[in-house]
BADODO-830623 format. One record per residue (C-alpha): x negated, y negated, z negated; residue in one letter. Coordinates in steps of 0.02 Angstrom, whole numbers. Layout:
+--------+--------+--------+------+
!     c1 !     c2 !     c3 ! resn !
+--------+--------+--------+------+
!      X !      Y !      Z !    A !
...
+--------+--------+--------+------+
//
This chain:
+--------+--------+--------+------+
!     c1 !     c2 !     c3 ! resn !
+--------+--------+--------+------+
!  -7152 !  -5824 !  -4510 !    M !
!  -7166 !  -5848 !  -4319 !    S !
!  -7006 !  -5894 !  -4226 !    A !
!  -6934 !  -5802 !  -4076 !    P !
!  -6998 !  -5900 !  -3923 !    V !
!  -6867 !  -5938 !  -3782 !    V !
!  -6894 !  -5991 !  -3604 !    E !
!  -6740 !  -6067 !  -3508 !    I !
!  -6716 !  -6069 !  -3319 !    L !
!  -6592 !  -6192 !  -3258 !    V !
!  -6538 !  -6146 !  -3073 !    I !
!  -6453 !  -6258 !  -2949 !    G !
!  -6484 !  -6367 !  -2808 !    N !
!  -6361 !  -6495 !  -2872 !    E !
!  -6478 !  -6507 !  -3030 !    V !
!  -6629 !  -6565 !  -2933 !    L !
!  -6533 !  -6669 !  -2815 !    A !
!  -6461 !  -6776 !  -2960 !    G !
!  -6292 !  -6725 !  -2922 !    A !
!  -6269 !  -6649 !  -3087 !    V !
!  -6343 !  -6688 !  -3257 !    L !
!  -6407 !  -6528 !  -3337 !    D !
!  -6320 !  -6535 !  -3518 !    T !
!  -6340 !  -6353 !  -3521 !    N !
!  -6525 !  -6344 !  -3575 !    S !
!  -6499 !  -6479 !  -3705 !    H !
!  -6353 !  -6386 !  -3789 !    W !
!  -6447 !  -6219 !  -3796 !    L !
!  -6603 !  -6291 !  -3872 !    C !
!  -6512 !  -6356 !  -4009 !    R !
!  -6406 !  -6193 !  -4023 !    E !
!  -6565 !  -6088 !  -4018 !    L !
!  -6661 !  -6207 !  -4146 !    A !
!  -6511 !  -6174 !  -4259 !    A !
!  -6541 !  -5993 !  -4253 !    R !
!  -6725 !  -6002 !  -4291 !    G !
!  -6792 !  -5991 !  -4117 !    A !
!  -6923 !  -6102 !  -4029 !    R !
!  -6887 !  -6151 !  -3851 !    V !
!  -7058 !  -6159 !  -3774 !    A !
!  -7019 !  -6213 !  -3592 !    R !
!  -6867 !  -6267 !  -3482 !    V !
!  -6887 !  -6252 !  -3303 !    T !
!  -6767 !  -6325 !  -3165 !    V !
!  -6763 !  -6217 !  -2998 !    L !
!  -6685 !  -6225 !  -2833 !    A !
!  -6552 !  -6094 !  -2771 !    D !
!  -6691 !  -5992 !  -2689 !    E !
!  -6720 !  -5816 !  -2720 !    P !
!  -6910 !  -5823 !  -2711 !    A !
!  -6930 !  -5973 !  -2832 !    A !
!  -6805 !  -5887 !  -2957 !    I !
!  -6897 !  -5722 !  -2954 !    G !
!  -7074 !  -5809 !  -2967 !    E !
!  -7014 !  -5914 !  -3113 !    A !
!  -6937 !  -5766 !  -3198 !    L !
!  -7087 !  -5650 !  -3186 !    L !
!  -7207 !  -5793 !  -3246 !    A !
!  -7094 !  -5819 !  -3393 !    A !
!  -7089 !  -5650 !  -3438 !    R !
!  -7277 !  -5628 !  -3426 !    S !
!  -7278 !  -5744 !  -3570 !    R !
!  -7194 !  -5623 !  -3684 !    G !
!  -7044 !  -5725 !  -3743 !    P !
!  -6898 !  -5637 !  -3846 !    A !
!  -6772 !  -5711 !  -3742 !    L !
!  -6756 !  -5782 !  -3553 !    I !
!  -6598 !  -5876 !  -3519 !    L !
!  -6538 !  -5929 !  -3346 !    T !
!  -6397 !  -6050 !  -3317 !    C !
!  -6320 !  -6051 !  -3150 !    G !
!  -6299 !  -5965 !  -2990 !    G !
!  -6172 !  -5819 !  -3048 !    L !
!  -6025 !  -5876 !  -2945 !    G !
!  -5935 !  -5798 !  -2797 !    P !
!  -6012 !  -5922 !  -2657 !    T !
!  -6164 !  -5870 !  -2546 !    A !
!  -6272 !  -5992 !  -2640 !    D !
!  -6252 !  -5906 !  -2806 !    D !
!  -6404 !  -5798 !  -2803 !    L !
!  -6476 !  -5787 !  -2977 !    T !
!  -6416 !  -5604 !  -3017 !    V !
!  -6491 !  -5534 !  -2839 !    A !
!  -6640 !  -5630 !  -2869 !    A !
!  -6674 !  -5563 !  -3040 !    I !
!  -6644 !  -5395 !  -2978 !    A !
!  -6768 !  -5398 !  -2832 !    A !
!  -6895 !  -5481 !  -2944 !    A !
!  -6880 !  -5335 !  -3080 !    L !
!  -6871 !  -5208 !  -2933 !    G !
!  -6698 !  -5149 !  -2992 !    Q !
!  -6561 !  -5116 !  -2862 !    P !
!  -6387 !  -5211 !  -2867 !    L !
!  -6232 !  -5110 !  -2874 !    G !
!  -6044 !  -5146 !  -2918 !    E !
!  -6046 !  -5137 !  -3113 !    H !
!  -5883 !  -5052 !  -3158 !    P !
!  -5859 !  -5145 !  -3323 !    L !
!  -5899 !  -5313 !  -3236 !    A !
!  -5777 !  -5273 !  -3096 !    Y !
!  -5642 !  -5231 !  -3225 !    A !
!  -5675 !  -5397 !  -3314 !    M !
!  -5659 !  -5498 !  -3165 !    I !
!  -5504 !  -5404 !  -3104 !    R !
!  -5410 !  -5433 !  -3274 !    A !
!  -5461 !  -5620 !  -3255 !    F !
!  -5381 !  -5646 !  -3086 !    Y !
!  -5235 !  -5536 !  -3136 !    A !
!  -5198 !  -5658 !  -3278 !    A !
!  -5222 !  -5805 !  -3161 !    L !
!  -5095 !  -5725 !  -3037 !    Y !
!  -4969 !  -5690 !  -3163 !    A !
!  -4976 !  -5872 !  -3213 !    R !
!  -4956 !  -5933 !  -3045 !    G !
!  -5129 !  -6005 !  -3022 !    D !
!  -5185 !  -5901 !  -2874 !    V !
!  -5098 !  -5834 !  -2736 !    T !
!  -5163 !  -5655 !  -2738 !    T !
!  -5238 !  -5544 !  -2881 !    P !
!  -5334 !  -5439 !  -2760 !    E !
!  -5515 !  -5414 !  -2785 !    M !
!  -5580 !  -5506 !  -2620 !    I !
!  -5746 !  -5499 !  -2576 !    P !
!  -5805 !  -5659 !  -2656 !    P !
!  -5728 !  -5593 !  -2824 !    R !
!  -5806 !  -5431 !  -2803 !    A !
!  -5976 !  -5509 !  -2771 !    K !
!  -5974 !  -5584 !  -2960 !    M !
!  -5980 !  -5389 !  -3013 !    A !
!  -6142 !  -5357 !  -2921 !    Q !
!  -6286 !  -5325 !  -3047 !    M !
!  -6407 !  -5208 !  -3101 !    P !
!  -6305 !  -5044 !  -3170 !    L !
!  -6428 !  -5050 !  -3319 !    A !
!  -6365 !  -5232 !  -3355 !    A !
!  -6232 !  -5265 !  -3495 !    E !
!  -6090 !  -5383 !  -3434 !    P !
!  -6059 !  -5521 !  -3556 !    L !
!  -5868 !  -5561 !  -3587 !    T !
!  -5824 !  -5736 !  -3505 !    N !
!  -5655 !  -5784 !  -3584 !    T !
!  -5658 !  -5962 !  -3488 !    V !
!  -5697 !  -5918 !  -3301 !    G !
!  -5724 !  -5768 !  -3193 !    A !
!  -5910 !  -5741 !  -3184 !    A !
!  -5979 !  -5618 !  -3329 !    P !
!  -6136 !  -5666 !  -3407 !    G !
!  -6277 !  -5514 !  -3374 !    V !
!  -6398 !  -5454 !  -3504 !    L !
!  -6544 !  -5341 !  -3462 !    L !
!  -6685 !  -5285 !  -3583 !    R !
!  -6860 !  -5279 !  -3505 !    E !
!  -6967 !  -5199 !  -3643 !    G !
!  -6971 !  -5320 !  -3794 !    D !
!  -6879 !  -5476 !  -3686 !    T !
!  -6698 !  -5512 !  -3667 !    L !
!  -6654 !  -5572 !  -3506 !    I !
!  -6480 !  -5656 !  -3503 !    V !
!  -6399 !  -5745 !  -3353 !    S !
!  -6251 !  -5879 !  -3398 !    L !
!  -6149 !  -5970 !  -3277 !    P !
!  -6190 !  -6149 !  -3242 !    G !
!  -6015 !  -6213 !  -3289 !    V !
!  -6042 !  -6276 !  -3461 !    P !
!  -5873 !  -6222 !  -3545 !    A !
!  -5912 !  -6046 !  -3480 !    E !
!  -6092 !  -6053 !  -3521 !    M !
!  -6054 !  -6105 !  -3710 !    K !
!  -5897 !  -5987 !  -3717 !    D !
!  -6026 !  -5825 !  -3666 !    I !
!  -6161 !  -5890 !  -3780 !    F !
!  -6062 !  -5929 !  -3936 !    T !
!  -5942 !  -5773 !  -3934 !    H !
!  -6037 !  -5630 !  -3823 !    A !
!  -6216 !  -5664 !  -3844 !    L !
!  -6237 !  -5738 !  -4010 !    S !
!  -6201 !  -5574 !  -4109 !    P !
!  -6338 !  -5484 !  -4011 !    R !
!  -6465 !  -5632 !  -4034 !    L !
!  -6432 !  -5614 !  -4233 !    E !
!  -6485 !  -5419 !  -4211 !    A !
!  -6634 !  -5462 !  -4093 !    A !
!  -6705 !  -5615 !  -4183 !    F !
!  -6781 !  -5617 !  -4364 !    H !
!  -6680 !  -5676 !  -4486 !    R !
!  -6717 !  -5877 !  -4515 !    Q !
!  -6651 !  -6024 !  -4597 !    A !
!  -6674 !  -6187 !  -4504 !    Y !
!  -6633 !  -6360 !  -4558 !    F !
!  -6660 !  -6533 !  -4494 !    E !
!  -6662 !  -6702 !  -4599 !    R !
!  -6660 !  -6883 !  -4539 !    T !
!  -6749 !  -7029 !  -4612 !    V !
!  -6692 !  -7198 !  -4544 !    A !
!  -6810 !  -7348 !  -4553 !    T !
!  -6797 !  -7533 !  -4535 !    D !
!  -6951 !  -7526 !  -4419 !    C !
!  -6937 !  -7557 !  -4232 !    W !
!  -7117 !  -7541 !  -4184 !    D !
!  -7153 !  -7346 !  -4172 !    E !
!  -7343 !  -7389 !  -4173 !    S !
!  -7326 !  -7463 !  -4347 !    I !
!  -7252 !  -7297 !  -4400 !    L !
!  -7370 !  -7190 !  -4310 !    A !
!  -7519 !  -7184 !  -4445 !    P !
!  -7400 !  -7140 !  -4584 !    A !
!  -7292 !  -7013 !  -4488 !    V !
!  -7461 !  -6930 !  -4430 !    D !
!  -7519 !  -6917 !  -4593 !    A !
!  -7365 !  -6846 !  -4671 !    V !
!  -7369 !  -6700 !  -4521 !    A !
!  -7549 !  -6663 !  -4569 !    R !
!  -7502 !  -6639 !  -4747 !    R !
!  -7348 !  -6530 !  -4714 !    H !
!  -7403 !  -6415 !  -4568 !    P !
!  -7260 !  -6310 !  -4600 !    A !
!  -7131 !  -6446 !  -4557 !    V !
!  -7112 !  -6534 !  -4391 !    Y !
!  -7126 !  -6721 !  -4423 !    V !
!  -7074 !  -6835 !  -4254 !    K !
!  -7039 !  -7020 !  -4253 !    S !
!  -6906 !  -7079 !  -4122 !    R !
!  -6832 !  -7251 !  -4070 !    A !
!  -6647 !  -7267 !  -4076 !    Q !
!  -6525 !  -7403 !  -4025 !    V !
!  -6412 !  -7461 !  -4165 !    Y !
!  -6283 !  -7589 !  -4109 !    G !
!  -6378 !  -7727 !  -4015 !    S !
!  -6539 !  -7682 !  -4100 !    G !
!  -6680 !  -7542 !  -4095 !    V !
!  -6742 !  -7450 !  -4244 !    A !
!  -6857 !  -7299 !  -4272 !    D !
!  -6797 !  -7143 !  -4365 !    F !
!  -6897 !  -6989 !  -4413 !    I !
!  -6846 !  -6810 !  -4396 !    T !
!  -6899 !  -6682 !  -4510 !    L !
!  -6866 !  -6501 !  -4470 !    A !
!  -6930 !  -6332 !  -4541 !    A !
!  -6884 !  -6154 !  -4522 !    R !
!  -6922 !  -6014 !  -4649 !    G !
!  -6860 !  -5830 !  -4728 !    R !
!  -6722 !  -5916 !  -4824 !    D !
!  -6630 !  -6085 !  -4857 !    T !
!  -6728 !  -6109 !  -5031 !    D !
!  -6880 !  -6098 !  -4933 !    E !
!  -6848 !  -6221 !  -4814 !    V !
!  -6772 !  -6341 !  -4926 !    M !
!  -6926 !  -6340 !  -5036 !    R !
!  -7023 !  -6381 !  -4878 !    L !
!  -6905 !  -6520 !  -4830 !    L !
!  -6896 !  -6600 !  -4996 !    D !
!  -7087 !  -6617 !  -5012 !    A !
!  -7102 !  -6692 !  -4843 !    A !
!  -6966 !  -6806 !  -4860 !    E !
!  -7035 !  -6881 !  -5023 !    A !
!  -7195 !  -6888 !  -4939 !    D !
!  -7122 !  -6975 !  -4794 !    T !
!  -7021 !  -7104 !  -4902 !    L !
!  -7182 !  -7144 !  -4998 !    A !
!  -7304 !  -7157 !  -4854 !    A !
!  -7175 !  -7288 !  -4776 !    L !
!  -7154 !  -7384 !  -4936 !    A !
!  -7338 !  -7406 !  -4953 !    A !
!  -7358 !  -7491 !  -4782 !    V !
!  -7194 !  -7601 !  -4824 !    G !
!  -7059 !  -7502 !  -4720 !    I !
!  -6894 !  -7480 !  -4801 !    R !
!  -6828 !  -7310 !  -4759 !    A !
!  -6694 !  -7181 !  -4836 !    E !
!  -6641 !  -7015 !  -4797 !    A !
!  -6475 !  -7029 !  -4703 !    T !
!  -6431 !  -6836 !  -4627 !    G !
!  -6463 !  -6661 !  -4639 !    A !
!  -6405 !  -6508 !  -4529 !    E !
!  -6460 !  -6339 !  -4496 !    G !
!  -6397 !  -6153 !  -4528 !    T !
!  -6458 !  -6009 !  -4611 !    A !
!  -6478 !  -5846 !  -4503 !    K !
+--------+--------+--------+------+
//
């Protein structure tokens, strides 16, 4: 069963300048993998409408199930993501009534708590309600800017804020139910095999042989620091129709990995597992 393909566009001059570390794409990749999806590409872009539009159209041409953008949904003049996406898709912007109501309610709550001096929908606040009228605003319970969901044929295009807490809130609560409906139901699990080897080149022949024998399992060695030393570990990951199918794949690959490492004198043990059934 093929996994739904996802592309992520990270948008922000501050990321490219090195002023902000992009943790959003890392978090999204893990969440999407746990839902049975495969992230094929992560692209980092400046806050430039032409660059955003070009990257969006290039991603759409590859036919992914989902395109996620992060950043550029706020009230300032350099928050250009939604306008750039609308222009690239040939969709006019308008004040979305549901988005406007969400933002108005957010500032009314802030005003009631004494956190802002006025509840009025001043132009920078109203700007965040500008989106294609065919879009679906996604509730943001942490900040002001709603997420934006558009359907283009078989591709979902979703814009999320760049603030990590807001991005995670929208993805977890508003977007995830829609992904479960749009994606194939799959189970995804990972296992970790720790070794006493610190030289990945010694591991490579055994790891490569296991990967060839288990094409349905992703097999990858990595180095990791443990205290004052370095040792290598191996990740085994698989997805399938249900948990039982994935466990059978991983059981076979794990046993083969331990045997292959033992044959070349490397001590190893399976130390962890994680995943979800969707």
